[in-house]
N, CA, C and O atoms as a MOPAC input file, in Angstrom:
PM7 MOZYME 1SCF
protein

 N    -62.08400 1   -39.80900 1   -20.83900 1
 C    -61.75100 1   -41.53900 1   -20.89400 1
 C    -60.26500 1   -41.38000 1   -20.86900 1
 O    -59.57500 1   -40.68900 1   -21.61800 1
 N    -59.83000 1   -42.27300 1   -19.70300 1
 C    -58.86200 1   -42.79200 1   -19.21900 1
 C    -57.84900 1   -43.41600 1   -19.80900 1
 O    -57.96000 1   -44.49000 1   -20.40000 1
 N    -56.89800 1   -42.82600 1   -19.68900 1
 C    -55.93600 1   -43.27800 1   -21.07000 1
 C    -54.45600 1   -44.51800 1   -19.88700 1
 O    -53.86400 1   -44.11900 1   -18.88400 1
 N    -54.29300 1   -46.16100 1   -20.65100 1
 C    -53.32900 1   -46.45500 1   -19.42900 1
 C    -52.38300 1   -46.39100 1   -19.97700 1
 O    -52.52400 1   -46.72200 1   -21.15400 1
 N    -50.74600 1   -45.92600 1   -19.53200 1
 C    -49.66600 1   -46.13800 1   -19.64800 1
 C    -48.92600 1   -47.23000 1   -20.42100 1
 O    -48.80800 1   -48.40200 1   -20.06300 1
 N    -48.62600 1   -46.88100 1   -21.11600 1
 C    -47.97000 1   -47.65500 1   -21.81700 1
 C    -46.45200 1   -48.24700 1   -21.26100 1
 O    -45.64700 1   -47.52700 1   -20.67100 1
 N    -46.25500 1   -49.49300 1   -21.52200 1
 C    -45.65600 1   -49.85700 1   -20.87000 1
 C    -43.99100 1   -50.97400 1   -21.84500 1
 O    -43.82300 1   -52.09100 1   -22.33400 1
 N    -43.51500 1   -50.22300 1   -21.70700 1
 C    -41.83500 1   -50.86400 1   -23.12600 1
 C    -41.53800 1   -51.46700 1   -22.54800 1
 O    -42.20200 1   -51.11900 1   -21.57200 1
 N    -40.86600 1   -52.42600 1   -22.15800 1
 C    -40.53800 1   -53.31200 1   -21.97800 1
 C    -39.13600 1   -54.21500 1   -23.24500 1
 O    -39.28700 1   -54.42200 1   -24.44800 1
 N    -38.33100 1   -54.43900 1   -22.67800 1
 C    -36.65700 1   -54.60200 1   -23.53600 1
 C    -37.22500 1   -56.46300 1   -24.15000 1
 O    -36.76200 1   -57.03500 1   -25.13700 1
 N    -37.78600 1   -56.75400 1   -23.65400 1
 C    -38.43300 1   -58.10800 1   -24.17000 1
 C    -39.28200 1   -58.11400 1   -25.13900 1
 O    -39.30700 1   -58.83200 1   -26.13900 1
 N    -40.39500 1   -56.79400 1   -24.61100 1
 C    -41.55500 1   -56.60800 1   -26.31200 1
 C    -40.98300 1   -55.82600 1   -27.06700 1
 O    -41.77200 1   -55.83800 1   -28.01200 1
 N    -39.96300 1   -54.96000 1   -27.43100 1
 C    -39.56900 1   -54.26700 1   -28.80500 1
 C    -38.55500 1   -55.03200 1   -29.47500 1
 O    -37.75000 1   -55.81000 1   -28.96300 1
 N    -38.64600 1   -54.82000 1   -30.29100 1
 C    -37.59000 1   -56.10900 1   -31.37600 1
 C    -37.14400 1   -54.85200 1   -31.79700 1
 O    -38.01600 1   -53.99200 1   -31.92100 1
 N    -35.96700 1   -54.54200 1   -32.05000 1
 C    -35.09700 1   -54.03900 1   -33.12900 1
 C    -34.87800 1   -54.52900 1   -34.43100 1
 O    -35.12800 1   -55.73000 1   -34.53900 1
 N    -34.40600 1   -53.84600 1   -35.66300 1
 C    -34.82400 1   -53.67600 1   -36.85300 1
 C    -32.89500 1   -54.43900 1   -37.04800 1
 O    -32.65800 1   -54.77600 1   -38.20800 1
 N    -32.04700 1   -54.60000 1   -36.32500 1
 C    -31.07200 1   -55.51300 1   -36.07500 1
 C    -31.44400 1   -56.78800 1   -35.95700 1
 O    -30.96800 1   -57.72100 1   -36.60300 1
 N    -32.98100 1   -56.91200 1   -34.47900 1
 C    -32.72400 1   -58.14700 1   -33.88600 1
 C    -33.90200 1   -59.01600 1   -34.77500 1
 O    -34.37000 1   -60.07500 1   -34.35500 1
 N    -34.44700 1   -58.16300 1   -36.54400 1
 C    -34.97400 1   -58.86900 1   -36.94600 1
 C    -34.04000 1   -59.50300 1   -37.92600 1
 O    -34.14800 1   -60.68400 1   -38.25700 1
 N    -33.36700 1   -58.91400 1   -38.26000 1
 C    -32.37600 1   -58.82000 1   -39.43800 1
 C    -31.66300 1   -60.20100 1   -38.69600 1
 O    -32.17400 1   -61.25900 1   -39.06600 1
 N    -30.40500 1   -60.33800 1   -37.56700 1
 C    -30.88500 1   -61.82600 1   -37.51800 1
 C    -31.26800 1   -62.66400 1   -37.20600 1
 O    -30.72200 1   -63.74200 1   -36.97100 1
 N    -32.38500 1   -62.32900 1   -37.12700 1
 C    -32.91500 1   -63.65900 1   -37.34600 1
 C    -33.72600 1   -64.57400 1   -37.96000 1
 O    -34.30400 1   -65.59000 1   -37.57500 1
 N    -33.60600 1   -63.75200 1   -39.42500 1
 C    -33.48700 1   -63.87800 1   -40.91200 1
 C    -32.34600 1   -63.92300 1   -41.94000 1
 O    -32.33600 1   -64.24000 1   -43.12900 1
 N    -31.65800 1   -63.62200 1   -41.33300 1
 C    -29.72200 1   -64.00100 1   -41.07000 1
 C    -29.98700 1   -65.46100 1   -42.10900 1
 O    -30.05200 1   -65.42800 1   -43.33800 1
 N    -30.11400 1   -66.70700 1   -41.23700 1
 C    -29.92000 1   -67.81500 1   -41.51300 1
 C    -30.95400 1   -68.24500 1   -43.03000 1
 O    -30.80000 1   -68.58600 1   -44.20300 1
 N    -31.73600 1   -68.03000 1   -42.31800 1
 C    -33.43400 1   -68.71600 1   -43.61600 1
 C    -32.35700 1   -67.85600 1   -44.43700 1
 O    -31.48000 1   -68.65100 1   -44.77300 1
 N    -31.99200 1   -66.32300 1   -44.99200 1
 C    -31.91600 1   -65.84200 1   -46.49500 1
 C    -30.33900 1   -66.41400 1   -46.61300 1
 O    -29.92700 1   -66.44500 1   -47.77300 1
 N    -29.69700 1   -66.72600 1   -45.91000 1
 C    -28.83000 1   -67.97000 1   -46.49600 1
 C    -28.91600 1   -69.26800 1   -47.39600 1
 O    -28.72400 1   -69.80900 1   -48.48500 1
 N    -29.32600 1   -69.34000 1   -46.17100 1
 C    -30.06700 1   -70.95000 1   -46.72800 1
 C    -30.70600 1   -70.87200 1   -48.26100 1
 O    -30.31800 1   -71.65500 1   -49.12800 1
 N    -31.78900 1   -69.79300 1   -48.54100 1
 C    -31.86500 1   -69.11400 1   -49.48600 1
 C    -31.35200 1   -69.44900 1   -50.77700 1
 O    -31.85600 1   -70.33200 1   -51.47100 1
 N    -30.53400 1   -68.88500 1   -51.05700 1
 C    -29.00600 1   -68.26900 1   -51.81400 1
 C    -28.42300 1   -69.77600 1   -51.90800 1
 O    -28.08800 1   -70.32400 1   -52.95700 1
 N    -28.39000 1   -70.11000 1   -51.14000 1
 C    -27.61400 1   -71.54200 1   -50.85400 1
 C    -28.86500 1   -72.19300 1   -51.94100 1
 O    -29.43400 1   -71.38300 1   -52.67200 1
 N    -29.01300 1   -72.74700 1   -51.96700 1
 C    -30.89500 1   -73.26400 1   -52.18000 1
 C    -30.92700 1   -72.30200 1   -54.03500 1
 O    -31.85400 1   -72.89000 1   -54.59300 1
 N    -30.60700 1   -71.67400 1   -54.63400 1
 C    -30.22600 1   -71.08300 1   -55.73200 1
 C    -29.09400 1   -71.40500 1   -56.43200 1
 O    -28.76900 1   -71.19600 1   -57.60100 1
 N    -28.59300 1   -71.90600 1   -55.58700 1
 C    -26.90600 1   -71.75900 1   -56.15900 1
 C    -26.86200 1   -72.82700 1   -56.01100 1
 O    -26.10200 1   -73.09200 1   -56.94200 1
 N    -27.15300 1   -74.10500 1   -55.39200 1
 C    -26.92000 1   -75.34800 1   -56.38200 1
 C    -28.14600 1   -75.45700 1   -57.34100 1
 O    -28.02300 1   -75.96600 1   -58.45500 1
 N    -29.23500 1   -75.00700 1   -56.91600 1
 C    -30.50000 1   -75.29600 1   -57.90800 1
 C    -29.75800 1   -74.86000 1   -59.96100 1
 O    -29.79200 1   -75.44600 1   -61.04400 1
 N    -29.22300 1   -73.59400 1   -59.45500 1
 C    -28.42500 1   -73.50500 1   -60.86500 1
 C    -27.17000 1   -73.88900 1   -60.97000 1
 O    -26.58300 1   -73.09300 1   -61.70300 1
 N    -26.69200 1   -74.46500 1   -60.70900 1
 C    -25.70900 1   -75.64600 1   -60.55700 1
 C    -26.76800 1   -77.07100 1   -61.16200 1
 O    -26.53000 1   -77.45400 1   -62.30700 1
 N    -27.76700 1   -77.71400 1   -60.45300 1
 C    -28.12200 1   -78.66800 1   -61.43000 1
 C    -29.09200 1   -78.74300 1   -62.74000 1
 O    -29.75000 1   -79.50800 1   -63.44500 1
 N    -28.59000 1   -77.01800 1   -62.49500 1
 C    -29.56500 1   -76.54700 1   -64.00200 1
 C    -28.92200 1   -76.62700 1   -65.40500 1
 O    -29.16900 1   -77.05900 1   -66.53100 1
 N    -27.48500 1   -75.65000 1   -64.37700 1
 C    -26.32300 1   -76.10300 1   -66.00600 1
 C    -25.57800 1   -77.51200 1   -65.82900 1
 O    -24.63500 1   -77.70300 1   -66.59600 1
 N    -25.84900 1   -78.38600 1   -65.03000 1
 C    -25.64100 1   -79.62400 1   -65.96700 1
 C    -26.32200 1   -80.41400 1   -66.58800 1
 O    -25.89100 1   -81.06200 1   -67.54200 1
 N    -27.43900 1   -80.47900 1   -66.16200 1
 C    -28.51000 1   -80.56300 1   -67.47700 1
 C    -29.03200 1   -80.02100 1   -68.56100 1
 O    -29.96900 1   -80.36200 1   -69.28300 1
 N    -28.08900 1   -78.87700 1   -68.58000 1
 C    -29.08300 1   -77.22700 1   -70.23900 1
 C    -27.95700 1   -78.49300 1   -71.05700 1
 O    -27.00200 1   -79.22200 1   -70.79000 1
 N    -28.80200 1   -78.14400 1   -72.11200 1
 C    -28.74700 1   -78.62700 1   -73.50400 1
 C    -28.73000 1   -77.25500 1   -73.98500 1
 O    -29.84500 1   -77.42200 1   -74.48000 1
 N    -28.49000 1   -76.15800 1   -74.25700 1
 C    -27.62800 1   -75.82300 1   -74.62600 1
 C    -26.64800 1   -74.61900 1   -74.29100 1
 O    -26.96100 1   -74.04600 1   -73.24700 1
 N    -25.25600 1   -73.97800 1   -75.09800 1
 C    -24.43600 1   -73.42400 1   -74.06400 1
 C    -24.82500 1   -72.15500 1   -73.94700 1
 O    -23.94500 1   -71.32500 1   -74.17800 1
 N    -26.16100 1   -71.64900 1   -73.57800 1
 C    -26.66800 1   -70.16800 1   -73.41300 1
 C    -27.32400 1   -71.11200 1   -72.57400 1
 O    -26.29600 1   -71.19400 1   -71.90100 1
 N    -28.02600 1   -71.82800 1   -72.05000 1
 C    -29.03300 1   -72.25400 1   -71.15700 1
 C    -27.76100 1   -72.30800 1   -69.98600 1
 O    -27.83800 1   -71.76500 1   -68.88400 1
 N    -26.51600 1   -73.13100 1   -70.51300 1
 C    -25.43900 1   -73.83500 1   -69.16700 1
 C    -25.51000 1   -72.00800 1   -69.15500 1
 O    -26.26100 1   -71.34600 1   -68.43900 1
 N    -24.54200 1   -71.48200 1   -70.12000 1
 C    -24.50700 1   -70.21700 1   -69.25000 1
 C    -25.13700 1   -69.60500 1   -67.98300 1
 O    -24.72200 1   -69.64800 1   -66.82500 1
 N    -26.18100 1   -69.05600 1   -68.46000 1
 C    -26.87000 1   -68.39100 1   -67.84000 1
 C    -27.41800 1   -69.31000 1   -66.30700 1
 O    -28.14700 1   -69.11500 1   -65.33400 1
 N    -26.61900 1   -70.27300 1   -66.81000 1
 C    -27.54900 1   -70.80800 1   -65.14300 1
 C    -26.10000 1   -70.55100 1   -64.16800 1
 O    -26.13700 1   -70.34200 1   -62.95600 1
 N    -24.82800 1   -70.62300 1   -65.01000 1
 C    -24.30900 1   -70.94300 1   -63.94000 1
 C    -23.98300 1   -69.67500 1   -63.35400 1
 O    -23.68900 1   -69.53900 1   -62.16700 1
 N    -24.08200 1   -68.00200 1   -64.87400 1
 C    -23.99200 1   -67.52300 1   -64.23200 1
 C    -24.04600 1   -67.17400 1   -62.93900 1
 O    -23.09400 1   -66.67500 1   -62.33900 1
 N    -26.03200 1   -67.60900 1   -62.05200 1
 C    -27.21500 1   -67.50800 1   -61.38000 1
 C    -26.21000 1   -67.71800 1   -60.58300 1
 O    -25.78500 1   -67.00500 1   -59.67400 1
 N    -25.79600 1   -68.86600 1   -61.01200 1
 C    -25.17900 1   -69.98000 1   -59.56500 1
 C    -24.14100 1   -68.53600 1   -58.81800 1
 O    -24.59000 1   -67.86200 1   -57.89100 1
 N    -22.71800 1   -68.27700 1   -59.44800 1
 C    -21.76900 1   -67.38400 1   -59.46700 1
 C    -22.02600 1   -66.42000 1   -58.54400 1
 O    -21.42300 1   -66.04300 1   -57.53800 1
 N    -23.48300 1   -65.94700 1   -59.31400 1
 C    -24.10300 1   -64.48600 1   -58.37200 1
 C    -23.99600 1   -65.01900 1   -56.95800 1
 O    -23.24400 1   -64.59000 1   -56.08300 1
 N    -25.23600 1   -66.45800 1   -56.82200 1
 C    -25.09100 1   -66.14300 1   -55.95000 1
 C    -24.85000 1   -66.64200 1   -54.56100 1
 O    -25.50500 1   -66.82800 1   -53.53500 1
 N    -23.18100 1   -66.82100 1   -55.13100 1
 C    -21.71000 1   -67.88100 1   -54.60200 1
 C    -21.58400 1   -66.34700 1   -53.69100 1
 O    -21.62900 1   -66.13400 1   -52.48000 1
 N    -21.43500 1   -65.56600 1   -54.69200 1
 C    -21.17800 1   -64.31000 1   -54.43900 1
 C    -21.46100 1   -63.57500 1   -53.03900 1
 O    -20.76900 1   -63.42100 1   -52.03200 1
 N    -23.11300 1   -63.08200 1   -53.48500 1
 C    -23.95600 1   -62.53500 1   -52.32400 1
 C    -23.24700 1   -63.48300 1   -50.94300 1
 O    -22.50000 1   -62.92000 1   -50.14300 1
 N    -23.56100 1   -64.80200 1   -50.82600 1
 C    -23.34400 1   -65.61300 1   -50.21700 1
 C    -22.46500 1   -64.83500 1   -49.10900 1
 O    -22.59800 1   -64.25700 1   -48.03000 1
 N    -21.21200 1   -65.28500 1   -50.32000 1
 C    -19.62500 1   -64.89500 1   -49.50400 1
 C    -19.66600 1   -63.16700 1   -49.13500 1
 O    -18.77900 1   -62.69900 1   -48.42100 1
 N    -20.66500 1   -62.37100 1   -49.63400 1
 C    -20.74100 1   -61.08500 1   -48.95000 1
 C    -21.54800 1   -60.51000 1   -48.00900 1
 O    -21.45500 1   -59.50700 1   -47.30000 1
 N    -22.54800 1   -61.56600 1   -48.19600 1
 C    -23.56600 1   -60.80800 1   -46.74200 1
 C    -23.13500 1   -61.91400 1   -45.76300 1
 O    -23.18700 1   -61.44200 1   -44.62700 1
 N    -22.54600 1   -63.78400 1   -45.74000 1
 C    -22.46000 1   -64.15800 1   -44.24000 1
 C    -21.14100 1   -64.42900 1   -44.67000 1
 O    -21.08100 1   -65.34000 1   -45.49600 1
 N    -20.24400 1   -63.99400 1   -44.40500 1
 C    -18.46500 1   -64.19300 1   -44.56100 1
 C    -18.40600 1   -64.87200 1   -43.80000 1
 O    -17.82100 1   -65.84100 1   -44.28500 1
 N    -18.81600 1   -65.21700 1   -42.03300 1
 C    -18.67800 1   -66.18500 1   -41.17700 1
 C    -18.95800 1   -67.68400 1   -41.22900 1
 O    -18.43000 1   -68.52300 1   -40.50000 1
 N    -20.18500 1   -67.99000 1   -42.53400 1
 C    -20.08700 1   -69.20400 1   -42.48800 1
 C    -19.47800 1   -69.27400 1   -43.63700 1
 O    -19.12000 1   -70.44700 1   -43.53300 1
 N    -19.00000 1   -68.88100 1   -44.84800 1
 C    -18.58900 1   -68.96000 1   -45.95600 1
 C    -16.78500 1   -69.66000 1   -45.61100 1
 O    -16.19200 1   -69.60000 1   -44.53400 1
 N    -16.34300 1   -70.19800 1   -46.74600 1
 C    -14.68600 1   -70.55800 1   -46.56400 1
 C    -14.26100 1   -70.43100 1   -48.37800 1
 O    -15.30600 1   -70.70600 1   -48.96700 1
 N    -13.76400 1   -70.29500 1   -48.83900 1
 C    -13.45300 1   -69.83800 1   -49.58400 1
 C    -12.24900 1   -70.83200 1   -49.73500 1
 O    -12.24800 1   -71.32000 1   -48.60500 1
 N    -11.21700 1   -71.44700 1   -50.41300 1
 C    -10.36400 1   -72.14400 1   -50.73300 1
 C     -9.69400 1   -72.97800 1   -52.13800 1
 O    -10.31300 1   -73.71000 1   -52.91100 1
 N     -8.76500 1   -72.74000 1   -52.16600 1
 C     -8.42000 1   -72.91400 1   -53.94600 1
 C     -8.71200 1   -74.43700 1   -54.14400 1
 O     -8.53500 1   -75.03300 1   -53.08200 1
 N     -9.12600 1   -75.30500 1   -55.22700 1
 C     -8.83300 1   -76.66700 1   -54.92900 1
 C     -7.86400 1   -76.43800 1   -55.99200 1
 O     -7.72100 1   -75.84000 1   -57.05800 1
 N     -6.89600 1   -77.69600 1   -54.66400 1
 C     -5.85200 1   -78.36200 1   -55.61700 1
 C     -5.64900 1   -79.14200 1   -57.36800 1
 O     -4.61900 1   -78.90700 1   -57.99900 1
 N     -6.77300 1   -80.05300 1   -57.96600 1
 C     -7.23600 1   -80.31700 1   -58.84600 1
 C     -7.86200 1   -79.86600 1   -60.48800 1
 O     -7.83500 1   -80.36700 1   -61.61200 1
 N     -8.43500 1   -78.57900 1   -59.82200 1
 C     -8.82900 1   -77.18000 1   -61.00800 1
 C     -8.04700 1   -75.83200 1   -60.74700 1
 O     -8.19500 1   -74.87900 1   -59.98200 1
 N     -7.49300 1   -76.05200 1   -61.35500 1
 C     -6.35700 1   -75.23000 1   -60.72200 1
 C     -7.11100 1   -73.25000 1   -60.98300 1
 O     -6.66600 1   -72.23300 1   -60.45000 1
 N     -8.25700 1   -73.35600 1   -61.92200 1
 C     -9.04300 1   -72.40900 1   -61.82700 1
 C     -9.40600 1   -72.03800 1   -61.61600 1
 O     -9.45900 1   -70.84200 1   -61.90200 1
 N    -10.47900 1   -72.96400 1   -60.42900 1
 C    -11.23000 1   -72.57800 1   -60.11300 1
 C    -11.01200 1   -72.07900 1   -57.96100 1
 O    -10.21600 1   -71.88500 1   -57.04200 1
 N    -12.25400 1   -72.12800 1   -58.31700 1
 C    -12.03600 1   -72.38300 1   -55.98500 1
 C    -13.46200 1   -73.28500 1   -55.53900 1
 O    -14.46000 1   -73.76600 1   -56.07400 1
 N    -12.91700 1   -73.17700 1   -54.37500 1
 C    -14.00300 1   -74.00400 1   -53.64800 1
 C    -14.56800 1   -73.36000 1   -53.16300 1
 O    -13.73400 1   -72.61100 1   -52.65400 1
 N    -16.30700 1   -72.73400 1   -52.64600 1
 C    -17.36200 1   -72.14500 1   -51.92400 1
 C    -17.50500 1   -73.26100 1   -50.94500 1
 O    -18.12600 1   -74.29400 1   -51.19500 1
 N    -16.90100 1   -73.00400 1   -49.81900 1
 C    -17.81300 1   -73.99600 1   -49.04800 1
 C    -19.09600 1   -73.47800 1   -48.05100 1
 O    -18.56900 1   -72.77500 1   -47.18800 1
 N    -20.06000 1   -73.52000 1   -47.90100 1
 C    -21.00600 1   -72.82300 1   -46.65300 1
 C    -21.39600 1   -73.57200 1   -45.60500 1
 O    -22.18900 1   -74.46400 1   -45.90700 1
 N    -21.04800 1   -73.48400 1   -44.29700 1
 C    -21.35100 1   -73.98000 1   -43.46400 1
 C    -22.87300 1   -73.60200 1   -42.90700 1
 O    -23.14200 1   -72.40300 1   -42.96800 1
 N    -23.93500 1   -74.50800 1   -42.35400 1
 C    -25.17900 1   -74.15900 1   -42.20600 1
 C    -25.30500 1   -73.82800 1   -41.02000 1
 O    -26.18000 1   -74.53700 1   -40.52400 1
 N    -24.72500 1   -72.83200 1   -39.99300 1
 C    -25.18400 1   -72.21800 1   -37.83000 1
 C    -26.00800 1   -73.40100 1   -37.30000 1
 O    -25.79300 1   -73.99800 1   -36.24500 1
 N    -27.27600 1   -73.72500 1   -38.45500 1
 C    -28.38300 1   -74.42100 1   -37.87400 1
 C    -27.78900 1   -75.90000 1   -37.76400 1
 O    -27.41700 1   -76.40600 1   -36.70500 1
 N    -27.76400 1   -76.34100 1   -38.66000 1
 C    -27.41100 1   -78.07500 1   -38.49400 1
 C    -25.37300 1   -77.90300 1   -39.16000 1
 O    -24.58300 1   -78.83000 1   -39.34300 1
 N    -25.19200 1   -76.75100 1   -39.30500 1
 C    -23.47000 1   -77.26200 1   -39.26700 1
 C    -23.40800 1   -78.91500 1   -40.55100 1
 O    -22.59700 1   -79.83200 1   -40.42400 1
 N    -24.29500 1   -78.84400 1   -41.45300 1
 C    -24.46000 1   -78.87800 1   -42.70200 1
 C    -23.13000 1   -78.51800 1   -43.78500 1
 O    -23.01100 1   -77.31800 1   -43.53600 1
 N    -22.44000 1   -78.71600 1   -44.46100 1
 C    -22.21400 1   -78.38400 1   -45.65700 1
 C    -22.11500 1   -78.46300 1   -46.34300 1
 O    -21.73600 1   -79.61200 1   -46.57000 1
 N    -22.22600 1   -77.72400 1   -47.44400 1
 C    -22.17100 1   -77.70900 1   -48.98300 1
 C    -20.81100 1   -77.15700 1   -49.63700 1
 O    -20.07300 1   -76.51700 1   -48.88800 1
 N    -20.44300 1   -77.33800 1   -50.88400 1
 C    -19.09700 1   -77.07000 1   -51.26500 1
 C    -19.92300 1   -76.63400 1   -52.72700 1
 O    -20.77300 1   -77.38700 1   -53.20200 1
 N    -19.62200 1   -75.55100 1   -53.25800 1
 C    -19.47100 1   -76.10300 1   -54.44800 1
 C    -18.48600 1   -75.02300 1   -55.53700 1
 O    -18.50000 1   -73.85500 1   -55.15000 1
 N    -17.92100 1   -75.19600 1   -56.40900 1
 C    -16.51500 1   -74.50600 1   -57.38800 1
 C    -17.19100 1   -73.14000 1   -57.63900 1
 O    -18.29300 1   -72.92100 1   -57.13500 1
 N    -16.70800 1   -72.41900 1   -58.23100 1
 C    -16.65400 1   -70.68200 1   -58.70700 1
 C    -14.67800 1   -70.62600 1   -59.93500 1
 O    -13.47500 1   -70.87600 1   -59.85700 1
 N    -15.60200 1   -70.17900 1   -60.73600 1
 C    -14.49800 1   -69.20800 1   -61.02900 1
 C    -13.52300 1   -68.86000 1   -60.32800 1
 O    -13.95400 1   -68.71000 1   -59.18500 1
 N    -12.13200 1   -68.58400 1   -60.38100 1
 C    -11.16700 1   -67.85600 1   -59.44800 1
 C    -10.85000 1   -66.83500 1   -60.34700 1
 O     -9.91100 1   -66.13600 1   -59.96700 1
 N    -11.35600 1   -66.52600 1   -61.45100 1
 C    -11.15500 1   -64.81100 1   -61.62000 1
 C    -12.70100 1   -63.61300 1   -61.44200 1
 O    -12.57100 1   -62.40300 1   -61.62900 1
 N    -14.03800 1   -64.24800 1   -61.06900 1
 C    -14.82100 1   -63.45300 1   -60.46000 1
 C    -14.47400 1   -63.35600 1   -59.63300 1
 O    -14.13400 1   -62.22900 1   -59.27300 1
 N    -14.28500 1   -64.75700 1   -58.54800 1
 C    -13.87100 1   -64.23800 1   -56.87800 1
 C    -12.87200 1   -63.34300 1   -57.08000 1
 O    -13.42100 1   -62.25100 1   -57.22600 1
 N    -11.81900 1   -63.24100 1   -57.15700 1
 C    -10.63500 1   -62.28800 1   -57.26300 1
 C    -11.14100 1   -60.82500 1   -57.87800 1
 O    -10.30200 1   -59.99600 1   -58.23200 1
 N    -11.79400 1   -60.70400 1   -57.92600 1
 C    -12.44800 1   -59.45600 1   -58.70800 1
 C    -12.78700 1   -58.36800 1   -58.30000 1
 O    -13.27300 1   -57.54300 1   -59.07300 1

């Protein structure tokens, strides 16, 4: 049985780094959607425990967004609400911006 030699070209091999780069933006968008959904849920919650839980999910999502995608996230102070920061995400695909408030003590710790 005659075997054909394998040909390895740079265009057919994908490294783990290439795969991560390809899924980075969709992952960031998914984290952002989680934060937005938790924010909507918190605003419509009827009990304090539900509201606190939803805001915790939102804050955790914003922290993960900043930790894993620092190039697309900008954190700045809000002059109208001194106890909160404004966390702004800019999508590299569409240049669409989404901004949400987060407690200043959680982002500074």
